[in-house]
C-alpha positions in Angstrom: 66.1 86.4 108.2 68.1 86.1 105.0 66.6 85.7 101.6 68.2 82.9 99.4 68.8 84.6 96.2 69.5 81.3 94.4 66.1 80.0 95.3 64.5 83.2 94.6 65.8 83.3 91.0 64.4 79.8 90.4 61.0 81.0 91.7 61.2 84.1 89.5 62.0 82.1 86.5 59.2 79.7 87.1 56.7 82.6 87.1 58.4 84.3 84.1 58.2 81.0 82.1 54.8 80.1 83.6 55.9 76.5 84.2 58.3 74.4 86.1 59.6 72.7 82.9 60.2 76.0 81.2 62.2 77.3 84.0 64.3 74.0 84.1 65.2 74.6 80.4 66.2 78.2 81.0 68.3 77.4 84.0 69.7 74.2 82.7 68.6 72.1 85.6 66.1 69.3 86.0 62.4 69.9 86.6 62.5 68.0 89.9 65.2 70.3 91.1 63.1 73.3 90.2 60.1 72.0 92.1 62.3 71.2 95.1 63.9 74.7 95.1 60.5 76.4 95.1 59.3 74.2 97.9 62.4 74.9 99.8 61.9 78.6 99.4 58.4 78.3 100.7 59.6 76.4 103.7 62.3 78.9 104.4 59.8 81.8 104.4 56.9 79.7 105.9 54.7 81.1 103.2 52.8 79.4 100.3 54.0 81.2 97.1 52.3 79.1 94.3 48.9 77.5 94.4 49.0 73.8 93.5 46.2 71.7 91.8 44.5 74.7 90.1 44.3 72.8 86.8 46.8 72.6 83.9 44.9 74.8 81.5 44.8 77.7 84.1 48.6 77.8 84.3 50.5 78.8 87.3 48.8 81.0 89.9 50.6 82.8 92.6 49.2 83.3 96.1 49.1 86.9 97.4 52.3 86.3 99.1 53.9 85.0 95.9 52.7 88.1 93.9 54.5 90.3 96.6 57.7 88.3 96.5 57.7 88.1 92.6 57.5 92.0 92.4 60.6 92.2 94.8 62.4 89.7 92.7 61.5 91.7 89.6 63.2 94.7 91.1 66.3 92.7 92.4 67.0 91.0 89.1 66.2 94.1 87.2 68.9 95.9 89.2 71.2 93.0 88.6 70.7 93.3 84.8 71.3 97.1 85.0 74.5 96.5 86.9 75.7 93.9 84.5 75.0 96.2 81.4 76.8 99.0 83.2 79.9 96.9 83.9 79.9 95.6 80.3 79.7 99.2 79.1 82.6 100.2 81.3 84.7 97.1 80.1 83.8 98.1 76.5 84.8 101.7 77.2 81.4 103.1 76.4 80.7 104.4 79.9 82.8 105.5 83.0 84.8 108.0 84.6 88.6 108.6 84.5 90.5 111.1 86.7 94.0 111.8 85.7 96.3 113.6 88.1 99.0 115.8 86.3 101.5 118.3 87.5 100.9 121.8 86.2 103.3 121.8 83.3 102.1 118.4 82.1 98.4 119.3 82.5 98.9 122.7 80.6 101.4 121.7 77.9 101.8 118.0 77.4 98.3 116.7 77.9 96.0 118.9 75.8 96.6 117.0 72.4 96.3 113.5 74.2 93.0 114.6 76.0 91.7 115.7 72.6 92.5 112.2 71.2 91.0 110.5 74.0 87.7 112.3 74.0 87.4 111.7 70.2 87.9 108.0 70.8 85.7 107.7 73.8 83.1 110.4 73.6 80.9 108.9 76.4 83.7 108.8 79.1 83.6 111.4 81.8 87.3 112.6 81.8 88.7 114.9 84.6 92.2 116.3 84.7 93.3 117.1 88.2 96.2 119.4 88.2 98.6 120.1 91.1 102.3 120.0 91.8 104.1 116.7 92.0 103.6 116.0 95.7 100.0 117.0 95.5 99.4 114.4 92.8 101.1 111.8 94.7 98.9 112.4 97.7 95.8 112.4 95.4 96.8 109.0 94.0 97.3 107.5 97.6 93.9 108.9 98.6 92.4 107.3 95.5 91.3 110.7 94.2 92.8 110.1 90.8 93.3 106.9 88.8 96.7 107.5 87.3 99.3 110.3 87.6 101.8 112.1 85.4 104.4 114.2 87.1 107.9 115.7 86.4 109.2 115.3 90.1 110.5 112.4 92.1 108.0 110.5 94.3 109.5 108.4 97.1 106.6 106.4 98.5 106.5 102.6 98.8 102.8 102.6 97.9 103.4 104.2 94.5 105.0 102.6 91.4 107.0 105.3 89.4 107.9 104.6 85.9 109.7 106.8 83.3 107.3 108.2 80.7 109.4 110.6 78.6 112.0 113.4 78.9 111.2 117.1 79.2 113.8 119.7 78.1 114.5 122.6 80.5 116.4 125.8 79.9 117.8 128.7 81.9 116.2 132.0 80.7 116.6 135.7 81.3 114.9 138.8 79.9 116.0 139.4 76.3 117.0 142.9 77.5 119.3 141.8 80.4 123.1 142.1 80.1 123.4 138.5 81.2 121.5 137.3 78.1 124.2 138.6 76.0 127.0 136.7 77.7 128.2 133.8 75.5 128.6 131.4 78.5 127.7 132.8 82.0 129.3 131.1 84.9 128.2 130.1 88.4 129.4 133.4 89.9 127.3 135.3 87.3 124.2 133.3 88.2 124.8 133.8 91.9 124.5 137.5 91.5 120.9 137.2 90.0 117.5 137.0 91.6 116.1 133.6 90.9 112.4 132.9 90.4 111.4 129.4 91.7 108.2 127.3 91.9 106.8 126.5 95.4 108.3 123.5 97.4 106.9 120.2 96.1 107.2 121.2 92.5 109.3 119.1 90.2 110.7 122.1 88.4 111.9 123.5 91.7 113.5 120.2 92.6 115.6 120.2 89.4 116.5 123.9 89.9 117.6 123.3 93.4 119.6 120.3 92.3 121.5 122.4 89.6 122.3 125.1 92.3 123.7 122.5 94.6 125.8 120.7 91.9 127.3 124.1 90.6 127.5 125.9 94.0 125.1 128.6 92.8 123.9 130.7 95.7 121.3 133.2 94.4 121.4 136.7 96.0 117.6 136.6 96.2 114.8 134.0 95.6 111.2 134.9 94.7 108.5 132.1 94.7 105.8 131.8 92.2 102.9 129.3 92.0 103.1 128.7 88.2 105.7 128.4 85.5 103.6 130.9 83.3 103.8 133.5 86.0 107.5 133.0 86.3 108.1 133.2 82.5 106.3 136.5 82.2 108.0 138.0 85.4 111.5 137.0 83.9 110.5 138.5 80.6 109.7 141.7 82.6 113.2 141.8 84.1 112.4 140.3 87.5 115.3 137.8 87.4 116.2 134.5 85.9 114.8 131.1 86.1 114.9 127.5 84.9 111.7 126.5 83.1 110.5 123.8 80.8 111.3 124.6 77.1 107.7 123.8 76.2 106.5 126.7 78.5 108.9 129.4 77.2 109.3 128.5 73.5 106.7 131.2 72.4 108.2 133.9 74.5 111.7 133.1 73.2 110.3 133.2 69.6 108.9 136.7 70.1 111.9 138.0 71.8 110.7 138.3 75.4 113.0 135.7 76.7 116.6 134.6 75.9 118.1 131.3 76.8 121.4 131.2 78.8 124.0 128.8 77.8 124.3 127.0 81.1 125.5 124.4 81.7 127.6 125.1 78.6 126.7 123.1 75.5 124.8 120.5 77.6 121.0 120.0 77.3 119.1 120.0 80.5 116.7 117.2 80.6 114.4 115.9 83.3 112.4 112.7 83.3 108.6 112.8 83.4 106.9 109.9 85.2 103.8 107.9 85.3 102.4 107.0 88.7 100.2 104.1 89.8 99.1 103.0 93.2 100.8 99.6 93.7 97.8 97.8 95.0 95.4 99.2 92.5 95.2 97.5 89.1 94.7 99.5 86.0 91.1 99.9 84.9 90.3 99.4 81.1 89.9 103.2 80.9 93.2 103.9 82.6 94.8 101.4 80.2 93.2 103.0 77.2 94.5 106.4 78.3 98.0 105.3 78.9 98.1 103.8 75.4 97.0 107.1 74.0 99.9 108.9 75.7 102.3 106.4 74.2 102.8 104.5 77.5 102.7 100.7 77.3 100.9 99.5 80.5 102.2 96.0 80.0 105.8 97.4 80.6 104.5 99.5 83.5 102.7 96.7 85.3 105.8 94.5 85.0 108.1 97.2 86.3 
């Protein structure tokens, strides 16, 4: 058995308005159509819902079956109204949840000011920042565990649309106390003689570092892996080796003299692109669209890319 919700709505409106003519006005249909719909519902259910011929002055009177069905209808259409109000609130950015996947550097250094701006503009939105390396964010996006991604590494997956967001400056650093830091322009041989501190596989920072090594034939005497750029920066400051790190991560340590930048490649800034990721078959929600506008990314350009 299936309940015809169209006929149920007409019955419900008749009882709410206490007349067939009132229901017709509310529903913008004719009174005969209302009467026919109620009769059809009764026939489908094989139940009498409204008592007929009880006198005009006494109004509409439901049977016991009609009262039971009306209460069910009240709950059904109450839930419908709640759903509509909830969706309208989400469209109006007054309610909802947004999960932004971001690689560690972006989550820790680029996003905080944007997150503050977003939460000020949309105080009722439940915002989550899911941090991980580039590959982990790509996986989270594919698994629909985040709505949008911001990463610094390359993602090669046909299911993901990758669009340039901004550039991130990188620099090669050593401890301020190291002899290498006082060289005007170290060469590839100098750098090969050092211990290099690298992020784990899957990290965008590591990808760029390995590309530089390949392009310049740098073969480190030793490689040490760290799970975070902050850990690498502090280890380098302590004399553990050298590393390529985002400038935004090491600027403070450089200012206080803990780290020194190495002029390599000579007189050429190291820049890497940062990317915005979206699952191809998933359209941007109003919340995701609002977030991207706050981080100065035009989603109209992105969707057309």
